[in-house]
C-alpha positions in Angstrom: -39.7 -40.4 75.9 -42.9 -42.3 76.9 -43.7 -44.0 80.2 -46.4 -46.1 81.8 -46.7 -45.4 85.4 -48.8 -48.4 87.2 -50.1 -47.1 90.5 -53.5 -47.4 92.4 -52.5 -44.9 95.4 -53.8 -41.5 94.4 -51.3 -39.4 96.0 -48.1 -41.2 95.4 -49.4 -41.6 91.8 -49.9 -37.8 91.4 -46.7 -37.1 92.9 -44.6 -39.5 90.4 -46.9 -38.5 87.3 -46.2 -34.8 87.9 -42.2 -35.2 88.8 -42.0 -37.4 85.5 -43.8 -34.9 83.4 -41.6 -32.0 84.8 -38.6 -34.2 83.8 -39.7 -34.1 80.2 -41.3 -37.4 79.9 -45.1 -38.4 78.5 -46.6 -40.4 81.0 -49.6 -42.7 80.6 -51.0 -43.4 84.5 -53.2 -46.6 85.2 -54.5 -47.6 88.4 -55.1 -51.4 87.9 -53.1 -54.5 86.5 -55.5 -55.2 84.0 -55.7 -51.8 82.3 -51.7 -51.9 82.7 -51.8 -55.1 80.8 -53.8 -53.9 78.0 -51.9 -50.7 77.7 -48.5 -52.6 77.5 -49.9 -55.1 74.9 -51.1 -52.2 72.7 -48.4 -49.3 73.2 -44.9 -49.0 72.9 -43.3 -47.6 76.1 -39.6 -46.9 76.8 -40.0 -47.6 80.5 -42.8 -49.0 82.7 -42.9 -48.3 86.5 -44.9 -50.8 88.3 -46.4 -51.0 91.8 -47.0 -54.7 93.2 -50.1 -54.5 95.3 -52.5 -53.4 92.2 -56.4 -54.3 92.1 -57.5 -57.0 89.6 -54.2 -58.4 88.7 -51.0 -58.2 90.8 -47.8 -56.4 89.8 -45.9 -59.8 89.7 -48.7 -61.4 87.6 -48.8 -58.6 85.4 -44.9 -58.8 84.9 -44.9 -62.4 84.5 -47.7 -62.3 81.9 -46.0 -59.7 79.8 -42.6 -61.2 79.9 -44.1 -64.8 78.9 -45.6 -62.9 75.8 -42.0 -61.6 75.0 -42.8 -58.0 76.0 -39.2 -56.6 76.6 -39.9 -53.2 78.0 -37.8 -52.1 80.7 -39.6 -52.5 84.4 -39.0 -50.6 87.3 -40.8 -51.9 90.5 -41.5 -49.1 92.9 -43.0 -50.5 96.0 -43.4 -50.5 99.7 -42.3 -54.3 99.9 -38.8 -54.2 101.1 -37.7 -57.6 102.3 -35.0 -59.3 100.3 -37.5 -61.9 99.1 -39.9 -59.5 97.8 -36.8 -58.0 95.7 -35.5 -61.4 94.8 -39.4 -62.2 93.4 -39.5 -59.2 91.5 -36.3 -59.3 89.8 -36.9 -62.9 89.0 -40.1 -62.4 87.6 -38.6 -60.0 84.9 -38.2 -56.7 86.5 -34.9 -54.8 85.5 -35.0 -52.7 88.7 -36.5 -52.3 92.0 -37.1 -49.4 94.4 -38.7 -48.8 97.7 -41.3 -46.3 99.0 -40.8 -43.7 100.2 -38.3 -42.6 97.5 -36.6 -39.6 95.9 -38.2 -38.7 92.7 -34.1 -37.5 91.4 -33.0 -41.1 92.3 -36.3 -42.4 90.4 -35.1 -40.4 87.2 -31.6 -41.4 87.3 -32.6 -44.8 87.4 -35.2 -44.4 84.5 -32.1 -42.8 82.5 -30.0 -45.9 83.6 -32.8 -48.3 82.0 -33.0 -46.4 79.0 -29.2 -46.4 78.6 -29.1 -50.3 79.0 -32.2 -50.8 76.5 -30.1 -49.1 73.9 -27.0 -51.0 74.6 -25.3 -47.7 75.7 -22.8 -47.4 78.1 -22.2 -43.4 78.5 -25.0 -41.2 79.8 -24.3 -38.5 76.9 -25.4 -39.3 73.6 -22.5 -38.0 71.0 -22.9 -38.0 67.2 -20.0 -36.2 65.6 -19.6 -32.9 67.1 -23.3 -33.2 68.8 -24.0 -34.3 72.1 -27.1 -34.7 74.0 -27.3 -35.2 77.9 -30.6 -36.6 78.9 -30.0 -35.7 82.6 -29.6 -32.0 82.1 -31.7 -31.7 79.2 -28.9 -30.0 76.8 -28.0 -30.3 73.6 -24.3 -29.0 72.6 -22.9 -28.7 69.1 -19.4 -28.0 68.9 -19.4 -27.3 72.7 -21.9 -24.7 72.4 -25.5 -25.1 73.9 -28.2 -25.3 71.6 -31.7 -24.5 72.8 -34.7 -27.0 71.8 -38.2 -26.9 72.8 -38.7 -30.1 75.0 -40.6 -31.9 72.2 -37.7 -31.1 69.8 -35.3 -32.5 72.2 -37.2 -35.6 72.7 -37.5 -36.2 69.0 -33.9 -35.7 68.9 -33.1 -38.0 71.7 -35.2 -40.6 70.3 -33.3 -40.2 66.6 -30.2 -40.3 68.5 -30.8 -43.4 70.5 -31.8 -45.3 67.2 -29.1 -44.0 65.0 -29.1 -45.5 61.8 -32.3 -47.1 62.1 -35.4 -45.2 60.2 -38.2 -43.9 63.0 -41.7 -43.6 61.3 -43.8 -40.6 62.1 -46.1 -42.8 64.4 -43.2 -44.1 66.6 -42.2 -40.4 67.0 -45.4 -39.4 67.9 -45.7 -42.4 70.1 -42.6 -41.3 72.0 -43.8 -37.4 72.7 -47.4 -38.0 73.6 -49.1 -39.7 76.4 -53.3 -40.5 76.1 -54.0 -37.2 77.5 -52.5 -35.2 74.9 -54.0 -33.9 71.5 -51.6 -34.5 68.6 -51.4 -31.9 65.9 -51.4 -33.6 62.3 -47.9 -31.8 61.5 -46.5 -31.8 65.0 -43.5 -34.2 64.2 -42.6 -32.2 60.9 -42.8 -29.0 63.0 -40.1 -30.4 65.6 -38.0 -31.7 62.9 -37.9 -28.6 60.9 -36.7 -26.8 64.5 -34.0 -29.1 64.9 -32.8 -28.8 61.4 -32.9 -24.9 61.5 -30.6 -24.9 64.9 -28.6 -28.1 63.8 -28.3 -28.1 60.3 -30.6 -29.6 57.3 -28.3 -32.5 56.9 -28.5 -33.9 60.3 -31.9 -36.0 60.0 -32.9 -37.2 56.7 -36.6 -37.9 55.5 -37.3 -41.3 53.9 -40.2 -40.4 51.9 -43.4 -42.2 52.7 -41.5 -44.1 55.7 -39.9 -41.7 58.2 -36.7 -40.3 59.4 -33.1 -41.4 60.2 -30.3 -40.1 61.6 -27.3 -41.7 59.8 -24.5 -43.4 61.5 -21.8 -41.0 59.5 -23.0 -38.1 61.2 
């Protein structure tokens, strides 16, 4: 899962960035509203975490601008502005959630998982397909009740495919879900992770659509 962090405070940003990386997310961190706007228009993110007091373009202006252009990325406002009026303005401007600083990183992660569930129209926290289950909170995969160990990036690919079951996911879309700007992408990275998933969970779990991408069928 790939996140955009928009935070101009260096110490807060570093703490959030580190915490989200440790939770297994690929994170792009920008420090002003103009750069954030460009990133949101150019890249596909699963969630954006947005401060309000930004240089260049305020968080509220940024939020209003992307919503006016039909950008549906789930947005969690993370700010020190704690009045009811601030929360009302943020939510009415298009935010999906609102958190007050200081905050607990575990709660932030839980709220991100909730936003991901809602964005995929999923009510339950655990993804299930046949005898396969994936729990984003505990980062565990089970097949027939038995835990299966996957590398973090293989886990992320499996989660993306399960979230989009029945839809073909292109190689570039899977790469986008795995890597932030700072990461170097190996030419065959997706294929290597798909191979690991098939080796651990079965060759029939993921189909290759030649020249298009990969799919987990709804019949799984």
